[in-house]
C-alpha positions as CSV (number, residue, x, y, z in Angstrom):
1,M,179.1,125.3,124.2
2,A,179.7,124.1,120.4
3,G,182.3,121.9,121.6
4,R,180.2,120.6,123.7
5,K,178.8,116.7,123.2
6,Q,175.9,116.5,122.9
7,K,174.1,114.0,125.0
8,P,172.2,111.3,122.5
9,A,168.7,111.5,122.0
10,K,166.4,108.2,124.0
11,K,165.1,106.0,122.0
12,T,161.0,106.6,122.5
13,S,160.1,103.4,120.3
14,R,157.1,100.9,121.8
15,R,158.7,97.5,123.1
16,A,157.3,94.4,120.5
17,P,155.4,92.5,122.3
18,K,156.2,89.4,124.1
19,P,156.1,86.5,121.7
20,M,153.7,84.8,124.4
21,A,150.6,87.7,123.9
22,R,150.5,86.9,120.3
23,R,149.9,83.2,120.7
24,R,147.3,84.1,123.7
25,V,145.6,87.0,121.6
26,G,145.8,84.1,118.5
27,L,144.0,81.5,120.9
28,W,141.3,83.8,121.4
29,L,140.4,83.7,117.9
30,L,140.6,80.5,116.7
31,V,138.2,80.0,119.3
32,A,135.9,82.7,118.3
33,L,136.0,81.9,115.0
34,A,135.6,78.6,115.9
35,V,131.9,79.5,117.6
36,A,131.0,82.1,114.9
37,A,131.7,79.2,112.5
38,Q,128.7,77.2,114.3
39,C,126.5,80.1,114.7
40,W,127.2,80.9,110.8
41,I,126.0,77.0,110.1
42,Y,122.6,77.6,112.4
43,R,121.7,81.2,111.9
44,D,118.5,79.5,110.4
45,V,117.5,76.6,113.1
46,M,115.9,76.9,116.7
47,T,114.4,75.0,119.4
48,P,111.2,75.4,120.9
49,G,114.0,76.1,124.2
50,G,115.3,79.4,121.3
51,L,110.7,80.2,120.7
52,S,110.3,80.3,123.9
53,S,113.2,82.2,125.3
54,I,112.9,85.1,122.6
55,A,108.7,85.4,123.9
56,V,110.8,85.8,126.6
57,G,112.6,88.8,125.9
58,E,110.0,89.9,124.7
59,A,107.7,90.2,127.6
60,I,110.5,92.0,129.5
61,I,110.8,94.5,127.0
62,R,107.2,95.3,127.0
63,A,108.2,94.4,130.6
64,N,105.4,92.2,130.9
65,W,105.9,90.9,134.4
66,R,103.5,88.4,134.5
67,E,104.5,86.1,131.5
68,A,108.6,87.1,131.7
69,V,108.8,85.9,135.4
70,N,108.2,82.3,135.6
71,G,110.7,79.6,137.0
72,W,111.3,77.8,133.7
73,W,112.7,79.7,130.9
74,S,116.6,81.6,131.4
75,P,115.3,85.6,132.2
76,L,119.4,86.9,131.5
77,Y,119.2,84.5,128.3
78,G,115.5,86.1,127.6
79,L,116.3,89.8,128.1
80,L,119.3,89.8,126.7
81,I,117.3,88.2,123.1
82,G,115.6,90.8,124.1
83,L,117.4,94.0,124.1
84,V,119.3,92.8,120.5
85,T,116.0,91.8,118.4
86,E,114.6,95.3,120.9
87,M,117.6,97.7,118.8
88,F,117.9,96.1,115.5
89,R,114.0,94.8,114.9
90,P,115.2,92.0,112.1
91,S,112.7,91.0,110.0
92,A,111.3,86.9,110.2
93,A,113.7,86.2,107.9
94,V,116.9,86.9,110.1
95,E,115.5,87.5,113.6
96,F,117.0,83.7,114.2
97,G,120.8,84.8,113.0
98,F,120.2,87.5,115.7
99,V,119.9,85.1,118.2
100,R,122.7,83.6,117.4
101,F,124.2,86.9,116.9
102,T,123.7,87.0,120.4
103,D,125.1,83.3,121.4
104,F,128.4,84.8,120.2
105,L,127.9,87.8,122.3
106,I,127.5,85.8,124.9
107,F,131.0,83.6,124.3
108,A,132.6,86.5,123.4
109,A,132.3,87.3,127.2
110,T,132.5,84.1,127.7
111,I,136.1,84.2,126.6
112,P,138.2,86.9,129.5
113,C,136.3,85.6,132.5
114,F,138.5,81.9,130.9
115,E,141.1,84.3,131.4
116,F,140.8,85.7,134.7
117,F,140.7,81.8,136.0
118,L,143.3,80.6,133.5
119,R,145.8,83.7,134.9
120,N,145.0,82.8,138.4
121,L,145.9,79.0,138.0
122,I,149.2,79.5,136.5
123,R,150.4,82.8,139.5
124,F,148.6,79.8,141.4
125,N,151.5,77.4,140.1
126,R,154.2,80.3,140.5
127,Y,152.9,80.6,144.1
128,R,153.3,76.8,144.5
129,G,156.8,77.5,143.4
130,N,158.2,77.8,147.1
131,Y,159.7,75.7,149.2
132,E,157.5,72.9,150.7
133,R,158.6,71.1,153.1
134,G,162.7,71.9,151.9
135,E,162.1,70.5,148.6
136,L,161.5,73.6,145.4
137,F,158.4,72.8,143.2
138,R,159.3,73.7,139.7
139,P,155.9,75.8,137.9
140,I,155.1,74.1,134.6
141,P,155.6,76.8,131.9
142,V,152.8,79.9,130.6
143,W,152.4,78.3,127.1
144,V,151.5,74.9,128.0
145,F,148.1,75.9,130.4
146,Y,147.8,78.1,127.4
147,F,147.9,75.4,124.5
148,I,146.1,73.1,126.9
149,G,143.7,75.6,128.8
150,F,142.3,77.0,125.2
151,P,141.5,73.4,123.2
152,L,140.0,72.4,126.8
153,F,138.1,75.7,126.9
154,A,137.0,75.1,123.0
155,I,136.2,71.6,123.4
156,A,133.4,72.5,126.1
157,S,131.5,75.2,124.7
158,I,132.0,73.7,121.4
159,G,131.0,70.2,121.6
160,W,129.7,69.5,125.3
161,I,127.8,72.5,125.9
162,S,127.4,73.9,122.5
163,V,127.0,77.7,122.2
164,V,124.1,77.0,119.6
165,H,121.7,74.3,121.7
166,H,123.0,75.6,125.2
167,P,123.6,78.8,125.0
168,A,122.2,80.2,129.1
169,A,124.6,77.2,129.6
170,I,127.5,79.4,128.0
171,A,126.8,82.3,130.7
172,V,126.7,80.0,133.5
173,A,130.0,78.0,132.1
174,G,131.7,81.5,132.3
175,A,130.4,83.0,135.9
176,L,132.0,79.7,137.4
177,Y,135.1,80.6,135.5
178,I,135.3,83.8,137.4
179,V,134.1,81.6,141.3
180,F,137.2,79.4,140.5
181,G,139.7,81.9,140.1
182,V,138.3,83.8,143.6
183,L,138.6,80.6,145.1
184,L,142.4,80.9,144.1
185,R,143.3,84.8,145.0
186,V,141.2,83.4,147.9
187,H,143.9,80.5,148.6
188,M,146.5,83.0,147.9
189,R,145.6,84.9,150.4
190,N,145.8,88.4,148.1
191,A,142.3,88.2,147.4
192,K,140.7,92.2,146.9
193,T,137.7,93.4,148.4
194,W,136.5,93.4,144.5
195,D,137.1,90.2,144.2
196,Y,134.4,89.3,146.6
197,V,132.7,91.4,144.7
198,W,132.5,89.9,141.6
199,M,131.8,86.0,143.0
200,G,129.0,87.3,144.5
201,L,127.9,88.5,141.0
202,A,129.1,85.7,138.8
203,L,126.9,83.2,141.5
204,G,124.7,85.5,140.6
205,V,124.9,86.3,137.1
206,A,125.1,81.8,137.0
207,Y,121.2,81.6,139.0
208,L,119.9,83.8,136.5
209,A,120.9,81.8,134.1
210,D,119.7,79.1,135.4
211,Q,117.5,78.4,138.4
212,C,119.2,74.7,138.7
213,T,122.7,76.7,139.8
214,I,120.8,77.8,143.2
215,V,121.8,74.6,144.7
216,V,125.9,74.9,144.1
217,A,125.4,78.7,145.2
218,L,126.5,78.6,148.6
219,L,129.5,76.0,147.9
220,P,132.2,79.1,146.8
221,M,131.4,80.2,150.3
222,L,131.9,78.3,152.3
223,I,134.9,77.0,150.8
224,A,136.4,80.5,151.1
225,V,135.4,80.8,154.5
226,I,137.3,77.1,155.0
227,S,140.5,78.4,153.1
228,L,140.3,81.2,155.1
229,R,140.0,79.6,158.8
230,R,143.3,81.0,160.0
231,F,142.7,84.8,159.2
232,R,139.7,85.1,161.5
233,R,139.2,89.0,160.2
234,R,139.3,87.7,156.7
235,K,135.9,86.0,157.0
236,R,133.7,88.9,157.3
237,F,135.0,90.1,153.3
238,V,133.0,86.2,152.6
239,L,129.8,88.3,153.8
240,I,130.9,90.4,150.6
241,S,130.2,87.5,148.7
242,L,126.9,86.9,149.7
243,L,125.2,90.2,149.9
244,M,126.4,90.4,146.1
245,F,124.7,87.1,145.2
246,L,121.2,88.1,147.3
247,V,121.3,91.7,146.0
248,A,121.4,89.9,142.3
249,V,118.6,87.7,143.1
250,A,116.4,88.9,145.7
251,P,114.5,91.1,142.4
252,Y,113.6,87.8,140.2
253,V,112.6,85.2,143.3
254,T,110.8,88.0,145.1
255,A,108.7,88.6,141.5
256,L,108.8,84.7,140.9
257,S,107.6,84.0,144.6
258,L,104.2,86.4,144.5
259,V,103.7,85.0,141.6
260,R,103.8,81.6,142.5
261,H,102.1,83.2,145.9
262,R,104.2,81.3,147.7
263,F,108.2,81.6,148.2
264,C,109.9,79.6,145.3
265,V,113.6,79.7,143.4
266,S,113.2,77.3,140.2
267,E,110.5,75.4,138.8
268,R,113.2,73.3,137.1
269,L,114.3,71.6,140.6
270,P,110.7,70.1,141.6
271,W,110.6,68.5,138.5
272,R,114.1,67.8,138.0
273,Y,113.7,65.7,141.4
274,T,110.3,64.3,140.5
275,T,111.8,62.6,137.3
276,Y,114.3,61.4,138.9
277,L,114.1,60.7,142.4
278,T,110.7,59.5,142.3
279,D,108.3,57.6,141.0
280,K,105.5,59.4,140.1
281,P,107.3,62.0,137.9
282,L,104.9,65.4,137.1
283,P,104.6,65.8,133.0
284,M,106.4,69.2,132.2
285,N,103.4,71.0,131.5
286,A,101.3,69.4,134.2
287,V,100.3,73.1,135.0
288,R,100.5,76.5,133.0
289,R,100.0,79.9,133.7
290,Y,96.6,80.4,132.0
291,P,94.0,77.3,132.0
292,V,93.3,75.1,129.3
293,T,90.3,74.1,128.1
294,K,88.6,71.6,125.5
295,L,87.1,72.8,122.1
296,A,83.4,71.7,122.0
297,E,84.4,69.3,124.7
298,V,86.2,66.9,122.4
299,P,88.7,64.8,124.4
300,G,92.6,65.4,122.7
301,T,91.8,68.7,121.6
302,S,93.3,71.7,124.4
303,Y,92.8,75.8,123.7
304,Q,94.5,77.9,125.9
305,R,94.9,82.2,124.5
306,F,98.8,83.9,125.1
307,P,98.8,87.5,125.4
308,Q,101.7,87.4,123.6
309,V,102.6,86.7,120.2
310,A,104.7,83.5,120.7
311,T,105.0,80.9,118.9
312,I,104.4,77.9,120.9
313,P,102.6,77.5,124.3
314,M,105.3,78.1,127.0
315,L,106.4,76.1,129.9
316,Y,105.2,77.2,133.1
317,D,104.8,76.1,136.4
318,P,105.8,72.3,136.2
319,G,106.0,72.2,140.1
320,D,101.9,70.8,141.4
321,G,101.0,74.5,141.0
322,A,98.1,73.8,143.7
323,G,100.0,73.3,147.4
324,R,100.0,69.7,147.5
325,P,102.9,67.7,148.2
326,L,105.6,66.7,146.4
327,P,105.7,62.8,146.5
328,G,108.7,61.1,148.3
329,I,111.9,59.3,147.4
330,S,112.4,56.2,145.4
331,W,115.4,54.7,146.6
332,T,116.0,52.7,143.8
333,R,115.0,55.8,141.6
334,V,117.7,57.6,143.5
335,G,120.1,54.7,142.4
336,T,118.5,54.1,139.5
337,T,119.6,58.1,138.5
338,M,123.1,58.2,140.1
339,K,124.0,55.4,138.1
340,D,123.3,56.7,134.7
341,S,125.2,59.7,135.8
342,T,127.8,58.8,136.7
343,R,128.4,56.8,133.5
344,A,127.5,59.8,131.9
345,L,129.9,61.9,133.2
346,T,133.0,59.3,133.5
347,G,132.4,58.0,129.9
348,A,132.8,62.4,129.5
349,F,135.6,62.9,131.4
350,L,137.7,60.3,130.2
351,Q,137.2,61.2,126.8
352,M,138.3,64.5,127.2
353,S,141.5,63.8,130.1
354,W,143.4,61.6,127.3
355,L,144.0,65.1,126.0
356,L,146.5,65.8,129.3
357,V,147.5,62.2,129.1
358,P,151.3,63.1,127.4
359,A,151.7,66.0,130.2
360,L,151.4,63.2,132.5
361,I,154.0,61.1,131.2
362,F,156.6,63.9,129.9
363,L,155.6,65.9,132.6
364,A,155.5,64.5,134.8
365,R,158.9,61.5,135.8
366,N,160.6,63.0,137.6
367,R,157.8,63.4,141.0
368,G,157.8,61.3,142.9
369,R,154.6,59.3,145.2
370,R,154.5,61.7,148.2
371,T,155.4,64.9,146.8
372,T,152.7,64.4,144.1
373,W,150.2,63.3,146.9
374,R,150.7,67.1,148.5
375,A,150.7,68.9,145.5
376,V,146.8,67.4,144.6
377,S,146.0,68.7,148.1
378,G,147.8,71.9,147.7
379,H,145.0,72.9,145.0
380,W,142.3,71.7,147.3
381,P,140.3,75.0,146.9
382,L,140.2,73.3,142.6
383,W,138.3,70.6,143.9
384,A,136.3,71.1,147.0
385,F,134.5,72.7,144.4
386,P,133.4,70.8,141.5
387,V,132.8,68.0,144.1
388,L,131.0,69.4,146.7
389,A,129.5,70.7,143.1
390,A,128.7,66.4,142.0
391,L,127.5,65.6,146.0
392,A,124.6,68.8,145.2
393,Y,123.5,68.1,141.6
394,F,123.9,64.6,140.8
395,P,120.7,64.0,142.3
396,F,119.1,65.4,140.0
397,H,120.9,63.7,136.7
398,P,123.4,67.1,136.0
399,Q,123.1,66.8,131.8
400,L,127.0,67.4,130.2
401,W,126.7,71.1,129.5
402,E,126.1,71.7,133.3
403,A,129.3,69.0,134.3
404,A,131.4,71.1,131.8
405,P,133.0,74.0,133.6
406,Y,134.1,71.8,136.7
407,M,135.2,69.2,134.0
408,V,137.6,71.7,132.8
409,A,138.9,73.2,135.8
410,I,139.6,69.9,137.5
411,L,142.1,68.9,134.0
412,L,143.5,71.9,134.3
413,G,144.7,71.7,138.5
414,L,145.8,68.4,137.3
415,L,148.0,69.8,135.1
416,S,149.1,72.4,137.2
417,C,150.0,69.1,139.6
418,V,152.7,68.3,138.1
419,E,156.4,69.2,137.2
420,P,158.3,69.6,134.8
421,P,161.8,68.5,134.0
422,L,164.5,69.7,135.8
423,R,166.4,70.5,131.4
424,P,163.4,72.4,129.9
425,S,166.0,73.3,127.5
426,T,167.2,69.9,126.4
427,A,166.1,67.6,123.3
428,G,163.5,65.5,124.8
429,W,161.9,68.0,126.7
430,R,161.2,70.4,123.0
431,A,160.8,66.8,121.3
432,G,157.9,66.3,124.2
433,S,156.3,69.6,123.5
434,I,156.4,69.4,119.9
435,V,154.5,66.2,120.1
436,F,151.8,67.0,123.0
437,T,151.0,69.9,120.9
438,L,150.4,67.9,118.5
439,A,148.2,65.9,120.3
440,V,145.7,68.6,122.0
441,F,144.9,69.9,118.7
442,A,144.7,66.4,117.0
443,G,142.2,66.1,120.0
444,L,140.8,69.2,119.1
445,A,140.0,68.2,115.9
446,I,139.1,64.6,116.6
447,L,136.1,65.8,119.0
448,V,135.3,69.5,118.1
449,L,135.0,68.6,114.2
450,P,131.9,66.7,113.1
451,S,134.1,64.4,112.1
452,Q,131.8,61.0,114.0
453,P,129.0,60.1,110.8
454,N,126.4,60.5,113.5
455,R,127.2,64.4,114.1
456,Y,126.8,65.1,110.3
457,A,123.8,62.8,110.4
458,R,122.6,65.5,113.3
459,V,124.0,69.0,112.1
460,T,122.8,67.5,109.0
461,R,119.4,67.0,109.8
462,E,119.3,69.7,112.2
463,L,119.9,72.2,109.0
464,R,117.1,70.4,106.6
465,D,114.8,70.6,109.0
466,A,115.1,74.2,109.5
467,E,115.0,74.9,105.9
468,Q,112.0,72.9,105.8
469,Q,110.3,75.1,108.4
470,R,111.4,78.3,106.0
471,V,109.6,76.7,103.3
472,I,106.3,75.8,105.1
473,A,106.5,79.4,106.2
474,E,106.3,80.5,103.4
475,S,103.4,78.6,102.3
476,V,101.4,79.9,104.9
477,R,102.0,83.1,104.0
478,K,101.2,82.6,100.0
479,S,97.7,81.7,101.6
480,E,95.0,82.4,103.4
481,I,96.3,82.7,106.9
482,R,97.5,86.4,107.6
483,G,99.9,86.6,110.0
484,G,98.4,87.9,113.8
485,D,96.2,84.8,113.4
486,D,94.9,82.1,115.6
487,L,95.1,78.7,114.5
488,A,94.6,75.4,116.0
489,L,97.6,72.3,115.2
490,V,96.9,69.4,114.3
491,G,99.7,67.7,115.8
492,E,102.7,68.8,118.6
493,P,102.7,72.8,118.6
494,S,106.6,72.3,119.9
495,T,108.0,71.5,116.5
496,A,106.7,74.1,114.2
497,V,109.1,76.7,114.9
498,W,107.2,77.8,110.8
499,A,104.2,79.8,112.7
500,R,106.8,82.0,114.3
501,I,108.9,83.0,111.3
502,A,105.2,83.2,109.5
503,R,104.1,85.4,112.3
504,V,101.0,83.8,113.8
505,R,99.6,83.0,116.8
506,I,99.6,78.5,117.6
507,V,96.7,78.5,120.8
508,A,95.4,74.9,120.4
509,K,96.4,71.6,120.1
510,I,95.1,68.8,118.9
511,S,96.1,64.8,119.3
512,P,95.9,62.2,115.8
513,S,93.4,60.4,117.8
514,A,90.4,63.8,117.5
515,F,91.1,64.6,113.1
516,S,90.0,60.5,113.3
517,I,86.9,59.2,110.7
518,A,87.0,56.6,112.1
519,P,83.0,55.3,113.3
520,G,82.3,56.0,117.1
521,A,85.9,58.6,118.2
522,D,86.0,60.7,120.1
523,S,87.1,63.5,117.2
524,I,86.5,67.2,116.1
525,L,85.6,65.4,112.5
526,N,81.8,63.6,111.8
527,P,82.4,60.6,109.5
528,D,81.8,62.2,106.3
529,G,84.9,64.1,106.7
530,T,83.6,67.3,107.4
531,L,83.9,69.3,110.8
532,K,81.0,69.3,114.1
533,P,79.3,72.1,114.0
534,N,80.1,72.5,117.1
535,V,83.6,72.5,116.9
536,R,83.7,74.9,114.6
537,Q,81.3,77.1,116.4
538,A,83.9,77.0,119.7
539,M,86.3,77.7,117.7
540,A,85.4,80.8,115.9
541,D,84.1,81.9,119.3
542,A,87.6,81.3,120.8
543,G,89.4,83.5,117.6
544,I,90.6,81.0,116.1
545,C,90.7,81.9,112.5
546,G,91.6,78.4,110.6
547,I,93.1,74.3,111.2
548,V,96.2,73.3,110.3
549,A,97.4,69.4,109.3
550,G,99.4,67.1,108.1
551,N,98.2,64.6,105.3
552,P,94.5,64.9,106.3
553,P,92.3,61.7,104.8
554,E,92.0,62.2,101.2
555,K,88.2,62.4,102.3
556,V,88.9,65.0,104.5
557,T,90.4,67.1,102.3
558,K,87.1,67.7,99.9
559,H,85.9,70.1,102.5
560,G,87.1,73.4,102.4
561,W,90.7,71.8,102.8
562,Y,93.7,74.2,100.5
563,R,97.2,72.0,100.3
564,L,100.0,74.3,101.8
565,G,102.7,74.3,98.9
566,Q,103.8,71.0,98.6
567,T,104.9,71.0,102.0
568,G,102.3,67.9,103.3
569,L,100.5,70.8,105.3
570,W,97.2,70.9,104.9
571,A,94.7,74.6,106.4
572,L,91.0,75.1,106.5
573,T,89.2,78.2,107.3
574,I,87.2,78.7,110.1
575,V,86.6,82.6,110.3
576,P,88.0,83.8,107.3
577,N,90.5,86.6,107.0
578,P,88.6,90.0,106.6
579,R,92.0,91.4,105.6
């Protein structure tokens, strides 16, 4: 036994990760850091839509379904904000920062969705590596998809959609990326049962994030049925997607229909219909959930009490509200809308597609016309969904953030159609790949970073306005106004973000025309600048503690008004606060 040779021990060292895996993780981190930087910069900025989403989230957490269920704001985004704020219970000073943290979490969940789509596109490119009528198709290197796909994804998320301005659209984009990936699997004949489940749930999430996506919800299922036309037994799996979609949306649609006393899936669609397809557009606040009354019957004033602690009135039910039929279609208006939509989306598409010019020139130099057309037609499921969605969306004037995921899918599909050179190890290939990579990242820097003067001006203006809102809120806290007070505002309540920070409620709106001392004017003021007694009594009966106005006439400020710091706002106490 002593002279017997022992076998060498097996090595148990772990395999080193592949270079492409490290690069892929690096791309994830770069995109995530860019979005995190954007969220950090906008941590104190809040839009009126964001304020209403916060109010929706609070109503959902309190199980106040009468306030939570509406056909305008995203219930999914409001739910996520409500869960985060309920978990951490932030103060008024950092509440908006936690909303931005929620936006970042939504984007972080979108990254694996896009990775799912990109991996299936790579597999589809390899799947086409079989003989096509006697011709062998050479697949594109994996790194090309990643070094083009993730910059496109970053530009669409940061530049087109904007995580901080349209976070619900980011959730819609993530759901659509899953749908694109499943459609590619269906076309490759390797879709499993769970793929159809995920497609139905993804379409349901897209609807809950933005009710307008209901117009395209059934299109992926139709494309899947057409793709499986030769496999009759597999068509029944599409019913799984339909069932999961109905399971996801049925509770919300049922609740919304009960609140509206008629079948209703969205209130944005009627508003967009009347705005872009008719000559009689409805205002966004045509009908509100609670009755709006005038203060002491003075024109130009409106009072509306809200049970929830909201900053501004939420836009409820922008449809006709009374069961009246919507106005008929104006074909002249339809033509104008289609022309505007085509101009806007074509410009954005060309702005992004120039990044693919190096690829189309360098990679497609050996392709023939017939072979190229065969490659394009082979990707028909990837084209069919965006094209049909465009036909459904175009009459409603789609915005750039709605079209962004479709454009990303089209551009990456075009890339998948081209064929690399026969000898990818030549010096020309290497030089071209370096030039192409530099072009991609140069385009990313130009389009994403605020390098243009108007983008700098927009960011600077938003940050300056956010700081001004915080200064106003601090001045309100130091005044006689206390948290929870009901106020009347002279001007537009949608711009009063300071009210949310100061934890006060604006329940009455006074137009500038009703805040005049001109003789004969329908105003809440007397000619000498004092508040009319009947208006003061009406406000006191409604529980309004005070009025806030911007730069009132000097004649008015002499009658009990006091300045709110150096903000240019003045306040008048109606009902003294006992606290």
